[in-house]
N, C-alpha and C positions, 0 to 999 in steps of 0.2 A: 737375640735373632738368630743364633744358631740353631733353635729348635723350631723355628717358624717354618711350617711347611710351604707357605707361599714364597718366602724370601729364598729357601733353598730347594725349591722342587726339582726332584731328580727323575722322576717318572710321571706319566699322565695319571697313575693311581695316586701319587702322593697329591696331586694338585685336586683330583676328585675328592679325596679325603677332607682335603682342607676346605673344598667348597660346601662340603657336607656338614663340617664343623660349623662354618660360618652361617649355614642356613639354620643349624640348631640355634645358634647364639642370635640370630635375628628373630627367631620365632620365641625364644624365652625373652628377648627385649620388648616385644610387641606384647607379651603377657604381663609386662611390667617389671621384669627384673633388671634393675638399673646397672648392676654389675656386668651385664652382658656387653654393654656398650664399651667399656674399657677393653674387654677382651676382643671384640670386634675390631677396634681400632689397633690393637696390638699386632693382629694377624694381617691385617690389609694394609694398613699405613704404609710399611715399607715397600710394598708391591705398587701402590698407587704412587708414591713418590718416584720410584724407578721410571714408572710409564710416563710421568710428568716430565721428568727431567729429560728423557728420551725425545720427547715430542718438542719440548722447548728448545732443545738444542739444535733442531732442525728449521725452527722459526726464528729467524733474526728480526730485530727491531723491536721486540716486546720488553716491558719493564717488569714483568711478573716473574717471581722465581718458582721453582718447583715447589718449595714447600708452601708458600702462599697460595699456590693454586689448588693444592691438595686441602689445606685448612679450609679454603673457601667453599670447595665441594663438600666438605663434611658439615660445615654450617648450614649448606642448603640442604642437605640430606635430612639432618637434625629438625630444620624448620618444617619441611614436608611432612615428616613423621608426626611432628607436634600438632600440626593442622588435620591430619587424618585422624589422630587419636581424638581430638576435640570432637570432630565431625562425627566420629563413631560414637562417641558418649552422647552427643547430642541426639542423634538418631535413635537411640534406644529409650529415649524419655517419652 
């Protein structure tokens, strides 16, 4: 985690560089590179967890934990991507 530019962002330039890296990985994933998914998760997960924990801290009376919230968001994103990929394949036939 020490070398994760999202987790240890020091400047807006670091954050921009991380965003560019994530964009490249998303494009690679869309092109079929399955290894890109793991790299995306490794970069984004700690930041998403931090954001979820911060928001859940201020909302009392819920039963979900930050980890479960982030995992649910990930599963929904993957499901949307799978539907988009199937639709794209069908459209070209």
